[in-house]
Backbone as JSON Lines, residues from 0, in Angstrom:
{"i":0,"aa":"M","n":[0.78,-1.2,-0.02],"ca":[-0.08,-0.14,-0.04],"c":[0.9,1.21,-0.08]}
{"i":1,"aa":"S","n":[0.52,2.34,-0.64],"ca":[1.38,3.49,-0.8],"c":[1.06,4.23,0.4]}
{"i":2,"aa":"A","n":[2.1,5.28,0.51],"ca":[2.02,6.13,1.71],"c":[0.69,6.94,1.58]}
{"i":3,"aa":"A","n":[0.27,7.39,0.39],"ca":[-0.71,8.32,0.19],"c":[-2.02,7.49,0.67]}
{"i":4,"aa":"A","n":[-2.14,6.15,0.26],"ca":[-3.25,5.31,0.46],"c":[-3.25,5.04,2.11]}
{"i":5,"aa":"R","n":[-2.25,4.93,2.81],"ca":[-2.37,4.73,4.3],"c":[-2.73,5.81,4.81]}
{"i":6,"aa":"R","n":[-2.37,7.11,4.42],"ca":[-2.66,8.23,5.11],"c":[-4.26,8.47,4.9]}
{"i":7,"aa":"K","n":[-4.88,8.11,3.77],"ca":[-6.18,8.05,3.37],"c":[-6.99,7.36,4.47]}
{"i":8,"aa":"D","n":[-6.48,6.2,4.64],"ca":[-7.16,5.24,5.55],"c":[-7.3,5.68,7.07]}
{"i":9,"aa":"R","n":[-6.38,6.7,7.46],"ca":[-6.31,7.21,8.86],"c":[-7.36,8.44,8.81]}
{"i":10,"aa":"R","n":[-7.84,8.87,7.75],"ca":[-8.55,10.08,7.91],"c":[-10.01,9.64,8.64]}
{"i":11,"aa":"P","n":[-10.46,10.64,9.4],"ca":[-11.72,10.27,10.14],"c":[-12.77,10.14,9.26]}
{"i":12,"aa":"S","n":[-13.81,9.36,9.41],"ca":[-14.89,9.21,8.69],"c":[-15.99,9.63,9.97]}
{"i":13,"aa":"P","n":[-17.47,9.65,9.24],"ca":[-18.63,9.81,10.17],"c":[-18.68,8.56,10.99]}
{"i":14,"aa":"Q","n":[-18.52,7.33,10.51],"ca":[-18.47,6.06,11.22],"c":[-17.64,6.14,12.42]}
{"i":15,"aa":"R","n":[-16.41,6.81,12.45],"ca":[-15.52,6.77,13.44],"c":[-15.62,7.83,14.31]}
{"i":16,"aa":"A","n":[-16.5,8.87,14.13],"ca":[-16.64,9.94,14.95],"c":[-17.36,9.68,16.17]}
{"i":17,"aa":"R","n":[-17.13,9.89,17.32],"ca":[-17.35,9.68,18.6],"c":[-18.81,10.29,18.95]}
{"i":18,"aa":"R","n":[-19.76,9.5,19.33],"ca":[-20.94,9.99,19.65],"c":[-20.84,10.65,20.9]}
{"i":19,"aa":"S","n":[-21.26,11.96,20.96],"ca":[-21.23,12.62,22.49],"c":[-21.94,12.05,23.46]}
{"i":20,"aa":"A","n":[-23.18,11.2,23.16],"ca":[-23.7,10.56,24.15],"c":[-22.92,9.63,25.0]}
{"i":21,"aa":"D","n":[-21.92,9.05,24.23],"ca":[-21.12,8.07,24.93],"c":[-19.97,8.43,25.85]}
{"i":22,"aa":"V","n":[-19.71,9.69,25.89],"ca":[-18.69,10.5,26.74],"c":[-19.08,10.67,28.06]}
{"i":23,"aa":"P","n":[-18.21,10.31,28.97],"ca":[-18.44,10.54,30.21],"c":[-18.31,11.97,30.75]}
{"i":24,"aa":"W","n":[-19.11,12.86,30.25],"ca":[-19.0,14.23,30.57],"c":[-18.94,14.72,31.84]}
{"i":25,"aa":"A","n":[-19.78,14.17,32.73],"ca":[-19.56,14.55,34.27],"c":[-18.21,14.37,34.72]}
{"i":26,"aa":"L","n":[-17.58,13.1,34.52],"ca":[-16.31,12.86,35.03],"c":[-15.11,13.74,34.28]}
{"i":27,"aa":"L","n":[-15.56,14.04,32.94],"ca":[-14.42,14.9,32.25],"c":[-14.49,16.28,32.76]}
{"i":28,"aa":"F","n":[-15.66,16.81,33.13],"ca":[-15.63,18.06,33.71],"c":[-15.37,18.25,35.08]}
{"i":29,"aa":"A","n":[-15.38,17.2,35.7],"ca":[-14.93,17.28,37.26],"c":[-13.35,17.18,37.08]}
{"i":30,"aa":"A","n":[-12.71,16.52,36.21],"ca":[-11.31,16.53,36.23],"c":[-10.6,17.73,35.7]}
{"i":31,"aa":"A","n":[-11.46,18.39,34.86],"ca":[-10.92,19.6,34.01],"c":[-11.07,20.66,35.27]}
{"i":32,"aa":"G","n":[-12.22,20.69,35.98],"ca":[-12.5,21.62,37.19],"c":[-11.34,21.53,38.21]}
{"i":33,"aa":"D","n":[-10.9,20.19,38.52],"ca":[-9.89,19.93,39.56],"c":[-8.51,20.33,38.95]}
{"i":34,"aa":"A","n":[-8.32,20.06,37.49],"ca":[-6.9,20.5,37.16],"c":[-6.91,22.06,37.18]}
{"i":35,"aa":"R","n":[-8.01,22.68,36.78],"ca":[-8.04,24.2,36.79],"c":[-7.66,24.81,38.19]}
{"i":36,"aa":"K","n":[-8.07,24.2,39.29],"ca":[-7.64,24.73,40.56],"c":[-6.09,24.43,40.86]}
{"i":37,"aa":"R","n":[-5.47,23.74,40.13],"ca":[-3.94,23.73,40.24],"c":[-3.33,24.33,39.14]}
{"i":38,"aa":"A","n":[-3.98,25.19,38.26],"ca":[-3.39,26.12,37.48],"c":[-2.16,27.04,37.87]}
{"i":39,"aa":"Y","n":[-1.26,27.26,37.21],"ca":[-0.27,28.26,37.58],"c":[-0.4,29.5,36.75]}
{"i":40,"aa":"A","n":[-1.04,30.42,37.19],"ca":[-1.56,31.66,36.49],"c":[-1.17,32.81,37.15]}
{"i":41,"aa":"P","n":[-0.03,33.23,37.74],"ca":[0.08,34.42,38.46],"c":[0.23,35.56,37.68]}
{"i":42,"aa":"Y","n":[0.46,35.55,36.55],"ca":[0.46,36.77,35.69],"c":[-0.87,37.14,34.97]}
{"i":43,"aa":"S","n":[-1.49,36.27,34.4],"ca":[-2.86,36.65,33.71],"c":[-4.09,36.46,34.63]}
{"i":44,"aa":"R","n":[-3.89,35.38,35.72],"ca":[-5.07,35.18,36.57],"c":[-6.13,34.39,35.77]}
{"i":45,"aa":"F","n":[-5.58,33.92,34.56],"ca":[-6.66,33.14,33.7],"c":[-6.45,31.76,33.96]}
{"i":46,"aa":"A","n":[-6.96,30.99,34.96],"ca":[-6.79,29.6,35.23],"c":[-7.67,28.79,34.26]}
{"i":47,"aa":"V","n":[-6.93,27.76,33.64],"ca":[-7.74,26.98,32.75],"c":[-7.57,25.52,33.12]}
{"i":48,"aa":"G","n":[-8.6,24.79,33.07],"ca":[-8.36,23.19,33.41],"c":[-9.09,22.59,32.07]}
{"i":49,"aa":"A","n":[-8.33,21.55,31.47],"ca":[-8.7,20.69,30.51],"c":[-8.62,19.25,30.7]}
{"i":50,"aa":"A","n":[-9.63,18.45,30.22],"ca":[-9.56,16.95,30.49],"c":[-9.71,16.35,29.05]}
{"i":51,"aa":"L","n":[-8.92,15.2,28.85],"ca":[-9.18,14.6,27.61],"c":[-9.77,13.18,28.03]}
{"i":52,"aa":"W","n":[-10.63,12.66,27.15],"ca":[-11.06,11.21,27.16],"c":[-10.6,10.42,26.12]}
{"i":53,"aa":"C","n":[-9.82,9.48,26.34],"ca":[-9.1,8.65,25.56],"c":[-9.8,7.32,25.38]}
{"i":54,"aa":"G","n":[-11.1,7.18,25.8],"ca":[-11.83,5.76,25.72],"c":[-11.81,5.16,27.12]}
{"i":55,"aa":"G","n":[-12.77,4.15,27.32],"ca":[-12.68,3.4,28.52],"c":[-12.81,4.35,29.84]}
{"i":56,"aa":"D","n":[-11.98,4.2,30.68],"ca":[-11.94,5.15,31.88],"c":[-10.57,5.83,31.82]}
{"i":57,"aa":"A","n":[-10.15,5.98,30.66],"ca":[-8.81,6.68,30.45],"c":[-9.03,8.36,30.26]}
{"i":58,"aa":"I","n":[-8.9,8.97,31.6],"ca":[-9.06,10.47,31.49],"c":[-7.99,11.13,31.99]}
{"i":59,"aa":"V","n":[-7.3,12.09,31.08],"ca":[-6.13,12.82,31.29],"c":[-6.33,14.29,31.35]}
{"i":60,"aa":"S","n":[-5.72,14.88,32.32],"ca":[-6.11,16.28,32.7],"c":[-4.81,17.09,32.64]}
{"i":61,"aa":"G","n":[-5.1,18.39,32.48],"ca":[-3.89,19.37,32.55],"c":[-4.43,20.71,32.7]}
{"i":62,"aa":"C","n":[-3.36,21.51,33.27],"ca":[-3.82,22.81,33.52],"c":[-2.77,23.73,32.93]}
{"i":63,"aa":"N","n":[-3.02,25.02,32.76],"ca":[-2.11,26.07,32.21],"c":[-1.09,26.36,33.16]}
{"i":64,"aa":"V","n":[0.04,26.44,32.58],"ca":[1.27,26.85,33.44],"c":[1.98,28.07,32.79]}
{"i":65,"aa":"E","n":[1.91,29.29,33.44],"ca":[2.55,30.27,32.95],"c":[4.12,30.58,33.36]}
{"i":66,"aa":"N","n":[4.68,31.44,32.73],"ca":[6.07,31.62,32.98],"c":[6.29,33.15,33.05]}
{"i":67,"aa":"A","n":[7.21,33.71,33.51],"ca":[7.64,35.21,33.5],"c":[8.07,35.62,32.06]}
{"i":68,"aa":"S","n":[8.46,34.59,31.27],"ca":[8.8,34.75,29.9],"c":[7.63,34.4,29.29]}
{"i":69,"aa":"Y","n":[6.56,35.08,28.95],"ca":[5.2,34.69,28.54],"c":[5.09,33.68,27.4]}
{"i":70,"aa":"G","n":[6.02,33.92,26.52],"ca":[6.03,32.72,25.35],"c":[6.39,31.46,25.8]}
{"i":71,"aa":"L","n":[6.82,31.15,27.01],"ca":[7.21,29.94,27.49],"c":[5.98,29.11,28.32]}
{"i":72,"aa":"S","n":[4.88,30.07,28.34],"ca":[3.66,29.41,29.04],"c":[2.93,28.25,28.21]}
{"i":73,"aa":"V","n":[2.38,27.35,28.99],"ca":[1.76,26.21,28.24],"c":[0.34,26.13,28.49]}
{"i":74,"aa":"C","n":[-0.63,26.0,27.49],"ca":[-2.03,25.89,27.83],"c":[-2.4,24.58,28.39]}
{"i":75,"aa":"A","n":[-3.52,24.54,29.08],"ca":[-4.15,23.35,29.64],"c":[-4.2,22.25,28.92]}
{"i":76,"aa":"E","n":[-4.68,22.57,27.66],"ca":[-5.02,21.51,26.62],"c":[-3.84,20.87,26.12]}
{"i":77,"aa":"R","n":[-2.73,21.76,25.82],"ca":[-1.41,21.05,25.37],"c":[-0.85,20.26,26.4]}
{"i":78,"aa":"N","n":[-0.87,20.7,27.65],"ca":[-0.23,19.94,28.87],"c":[-1.02,18.78,28.88]}
{"i":79,"aa":"A","n":[-2.33,18.55,28.75],"ca":[-3.06,17.35,28.74],"c":[-2.69,16.54,27.68]}
{"i":80,"aa":"A","n":[-2.57,17.01,26.43],"ca":[-2.24,16.02,25.3],"c":[-0.88,15.57,25.39]}
{"i":81,"aa":"A","n":[0.0,16.38,25.97],"ca":[1.39,15.9,26.25],"c":[1.5,14.79,27.27]}
{"i":82,"aa":"R","n":[0.64,14.82,28.22],"ca":[0.34,13.91,29.23],"c":[-0.07,12.69,28.78]}
{"i":83,"aa":"A","n":[-1.27,12.96,27.97],"ca":[-1.67,11.65,27.32],"c":[-0.69,10.78,26.38]}
{"i":84,"aa":"V","n":[0.03,11.58,25.71],"ca":[1.14,10.91,25.03],"c":[2.21,10.22,25.76]}
{"i":85,"aa":"A","n":[2.43,10.96,26.83],"ca":[3.51,10.35,27.93],"c":[2.93,9.04,28.61]}
{"i":86,"aa":"E","n":[1.67,8.95,28.78],"ca":[1.09,7.89,29.43],"c":[0.64,6.76,28.35]}
{"i":87,"aa":"G","n":[0.68,7.1,27.2],"ca":[0.51,6.11,26.16],"c":[-1.09,5.89,25.95]}
{"i":88,"aa":"R","n":[-1.8,6.93,26.02],"ca":[-3.25,6.85,26.06],"c":[-3.88,6.79,24.73]}
{"i":89,"aa":"G","n":[-3.3,7.03,23.48],"ca":[-3.7,6.79,22.25],"c":[-4.55,8.13,21.81]}
{"i":90,"aa":"R","n":[-5.52,7.77,21.07],"ca":[-6.35,8.78,20.47],"c":[-7.15,9.66,21.55]}
{"i":91,"aa":"V","n":[-7.38,10.84,21.28],"ca":[-8.45,11.69,22.06],"c":[-9.61,11.45,21.54]}
{"i":92,"aa":"R","n":[-10.69,11.19,22.3],"ca":[-12.08,10.86,21.87],"c":[-12.94,12.05,22.12]}
{"i":93,"aa":"A","n":[-12.61,12.89,23.14],"ca":[-13.52,14.03,23.72],"c":[-12.6,15.09,24.55]}
{"i":94,"aa":"V","n":[-13.04,16.18,24.57],"ca":[-12.26,17.26,25.38],"c":[-13.23,18.25,26.01]}
{"i":95,"aa":"A","n":[-12.91,18.27,27.35],"ca":[-13.71,19.17,28.19],"c":[-12.73,20.22,28.86]}
{"i":96,"aa":"I","n":[-13.27,21.51,28.88],"ca":[-12.41,22.55,29.35],"c":[-13.31,23.56,30.28]}
{"i":97,"aa":"V","n":[-12.55,23.82,31.3],"ca":[-13.25,24.65,32.37],"c":[-12.43,25.97,32.52]}
{"i":98,"aa":"V","n":[-13.12,27.16,32.61],"ca":[-12.5,28.36,33.0],"c":[-13.45,29.43,33.43]}
{"i":99,"aa":"D","n":[-12.98,30.38,34.24],"ca":[-13.86,31.2,35.08],"c":[-13.88,32.63,34.06]}
{"i":100,"aa":"T","n":[-14.79,32.45,33.21],"ca":[-15.25,33.57,32.29],"c":[-16.62,33.85,32.25]}
{"i":101,"aa":"A","n":[-17.1,34.8,31.59],"ca":[-18.54,34.92,31.52],"c":[-19.02,34.24,30.4]}
{"i":102,"aa":"R","n":[-18.31,33.98,29.39],"ca":[-18.71,33.06,28.38],"c":[-17.72,31.95,28.35]}
{"i":103,"aa":"P","n":[-18.05,30.71,28.03],"ca":[-17.19,29.5,27.92],"c":[-16.24,29.98,26.95]}
{"i":104,"aa":"T","n":[-14.83,29.6,27.1],"ca":[-13.77,29.93,26.27],"c":[-13.37,28.82,25.63]}
{"i":105,"aa":"P","n":[-13.34,28.81,24.21],"ca":[-12.7,27.57,23.41],"c":[-11.15,27.79,23.36]}
{"i":106,"aa":"P","n":[-10.63,26.49,23.03],"ca":[-9.15,26.52,22.94],"c":[-8.5,27.65,22.0]}
{"i":107,"aa":"C","n":[-7.37,27.9,22.4],"ca":[-6.68,28.99,21.49],"c":[-6.02,28.33,20.17]}
{"i":108,"aa":"G","n":[-5.63,28.86,19.17],"ca":[-5.33,28.34,17.94],"c":[-4.22,27.23,18.12]}
{"i":109,"aa":"M","n":[-3.22,27.47,18.79],"ca":[-2.24,26.53,18.98],"c":[-2.7,25.24,19.58]}
{"i":110,"aa":"C","n":[-3.57,25.35,20.52],"ca":[-4.19,24.28,21.15],"c":[-5.14,23.33,20.22]}
{"i":111,"aa":"R","n":[-5.78,24.24,19.35],"ca":[-6.67,23.55,18.4],"c":[-5.84,22.57,17.44]}
{"i":112,"aa":"Q","n":[-4.72,23.31,16.91],"ca":[-3.84,22.5,16.15],"c":[-3.36,21.15,16.85]}
{"i":113,"aa":"V","n":[-2.9,21.3,18.01],"ca":[-2.4,20.08,18.76],"c":[-3.51,19.08,19.08]}
{"i":114,"aa":"L","n":[-4.63,19.54,19.42],"ca":[-5.73,18.6,19.56],"c":[-6.15,17.95,18.31]}
{"i":115,"aa":"R","n":[-5.93,18.56,17.12],"ca":[-6.22,17.97,15.9],"c":[-5.36,16.84,15.66]}
{"i":116,"aa":"E","n":[-4.17,16.88,16.18],"ca":[-2.97,16.06,15.94],"c":[-3.36,14.56,16.35]}
{"i":117,"aa":"F","n":[-4.09,14.84,17.74],"ca":[-4.43,13.6,18.49],"c":[-5.99,13.17,18.58]}
{"i":118,"aa":"A","n":[-6.8,13.9,17.74],"ca":[-8.13,13.7,17.76],"c":[-8.74,13.66,16.44]}
{"i":119,"aa":"D","n":[-9.66,12.85,16.01],"ca":[-10.35,13.01,14.85],"c":[-11.23,14.18,14.7]}
{"i":120,"aa":"E","n":[-11.56,14.65,13.49],"ca":[-12.18,16.0,13.3],"c":[-13.7,15.9,13.99]}
{"i":121,"aa":"G","n":[-14.2,14.9,14.1],"ca":[-15.44,14.69,14.7],"c":[-15.45,14.6,16.23]}
{"i":122,"aa":"A","n":[-14.42,14.49,17.07],"ca":[-14.26,14.5,18.26],"c":[-15.0,15.71,19.09]}
{"i":123,"aa":"P","n":[-15.84,15.67,20.05],"ca":[-16.49,16.58,20.56],"c":[-15.56,17.35,21.73]}
{"i":124,"aa":"V","n":[-15.89,18.53,21.63],"ca":[-15.14,19.57,22.4],"c":[-16.2,20.34,23.23]}
{"i":125,"aa":"R","n":[-16.18,20.38,24.65],"ca":[-17.24,21.07,25.38],"c":[-16.5,22.22,26.3]}
{"i":126,"aa":"C","n":[-16.87,23.32,26.35],"ca":[-16.21,24.53,27.33],"c":[-17.15,24.85,28.1]}
{"i":127,"aa":"R","n":[-17.01,24.96,29.36],"ca":[-17.96,25.4,30.43],"c":[-17.19,26.53,31.15]}
{"i":128,"aa":"N","n":[-17.99,27.46,31.75],"ca":[-17.63,28.34,32.71],"c":[-17.87,27.86,33.98]}
{"i":129,"aa":"L","n":[-17.64,28.59,35.07],"ca":[-17.94,28.21,36.37],"c":[-19.4,28.17,36.77]}
{"i":130,"aa":"G","n":[-20.12,28.98,35.95],"ca":[-21.58,29.12,36.28],"c":[-22.3,28.01,35.58]}
{"i":131,"aa":"G","n":[-21.74,27.12,34.79],"ca":[-22.25,26.0,34.15],"c":[-22.84,26.25,32.69]}
{"i":132,"aa":"K","n":[-22.47,27.49,32.25],"ca":[-22.79,27.78,30.79],"c":[-22.01,27.12,29.8]}
{"i":133,"aa":"E","n":[-22.39,26.48,28.87],"ca":[-21.42,25.71,28.09],"c":[-21.66,25.82,26.53]}
{"i":134,"aa":"A","n":[-20.44,25.73,25.97],"ca":[-20.38,25.72,24.45],"c":[-19.92,24.51,23.87]}
{"i":135,"aa":"R","n":[-20.73,24.02,22.79],"ca":[-20.15,22.79,22.25],"c":[-19.48,22.94,20.73]}
{"i":136,"aa":"Y","n":[-18.44,22.31,20.57],"ca":[-17.91,22.22,19.16],"c":[-17.53,20.83,18.8]}
{"i":137,"aa":"T","n":[-16.75,20.65,17.71],"ca":[-16.12,19.51,17.3],"c":[-14.51,20.06,17.12]}
{"i":138,"aa":"V","n":[-13.68,19.11,17.13],"ca":[-12.36,19.42,16.85],"c":[-12.35,20.09,15.32]}
{"i":139,"aa":"G","n":[-13.09,19.51,14.4],"ca":[-12.95,19.92,13.08],"c":[-13.68,21.42,12.83]}
{"i":140,"aa":"S","n":[-14.84,21.61,13.78],"ca":[-15.32,22.85,13.67],"c":[-14.59,24.12,14.16]}
{"i":141,"aa":"L","n":[-13.75,23.75,15.21],"ca":[-12.66,24.78,15.63],"c":[-11.52,24.98,14.78]}
{"i":142,"aa":"L","n":[-11.12,24.0,14.14],"ca":[-9.94,24.16,13.07],"c":[-10.41,23.52,11.67]}
{"i":143,"aa":"P","n":[-11.3,24.15,11.08],"ca":[-11.69,23.42,9.8],"c":[-10.7,23.17,8.73]}
{"i":144,"aa":"H","n":[-9.62,23.8,8.64],"ca":[-8.52,23.55,7.72],"c":[-7.22,23.26,8.31]}
{"i":145,"aa":"A","n":[-7.23,22.25,9.06],"ca":[-6.27,21.82,9.96],"c":[-4.73,21.33,9.17]}
{"i":146,"aa":"F","n":[-3.85,21.79,9.65],"ca":[-2.48,21.21,9.1],"c":[-2.29,19.69,9.5]}
{"i":147,"aa":"T","n":[-2.45,18.65,8.67],"ca":[-2.47,17.43,9.21],"c":[-1.3,16.69,8.49]}
{"i":148,"aa":"R","n":[-1.11,15.27,8.86],"ca":[-0.07,14.49,8.11],"c":[-0.43,14.37,6.51]}
{"i":149,"aa":"A","n":[-1.56,14.57,6.17],"ca":[-2.15,14.41,4.83],"c":[-1.38,15.44,3.83]}
{"i":150,"aa":"F","n":[-0.91,16.47,4.49],"ca":[-0.08,17.51,3.89],"c":[1.4,17.26,3.56]}
{"i":151,"aa":"L","n":[1.8,16.25,4.51],"ca":[3.37,15.78,4.32],"c":[3.77,14.78,3.42]}
């Protein structure tokens, strides 16, 4: 099989997209909320928690970690993704994000690209504020023209 054919086989399909009803959202949001409480955000005071569901009971969380050299700060979603890779968790099936803002805050552009590396475009992403207001997306709707391995 050619490299192009192998890449095509890895593309997400509607059949492989995860059904949001199957996702343990309560557990994901609890993990994201707990991670948010551990965020290190002394400069922006913008604490974020994220939790990734990798199937079964595999939930991996992360928080944002700021640095006095602002460019070295790392977002919660990217920290969670790196942790999932380090733990050998495989593909990300769903994402929950918790932040203390008036409106639920979606991932930044860099995090969208990193999430797309590890999740199919149909993977659900839910963002909540502390008041319980929620916004719902898919990885593909957040980054519709992602740079993926198909371009390499």
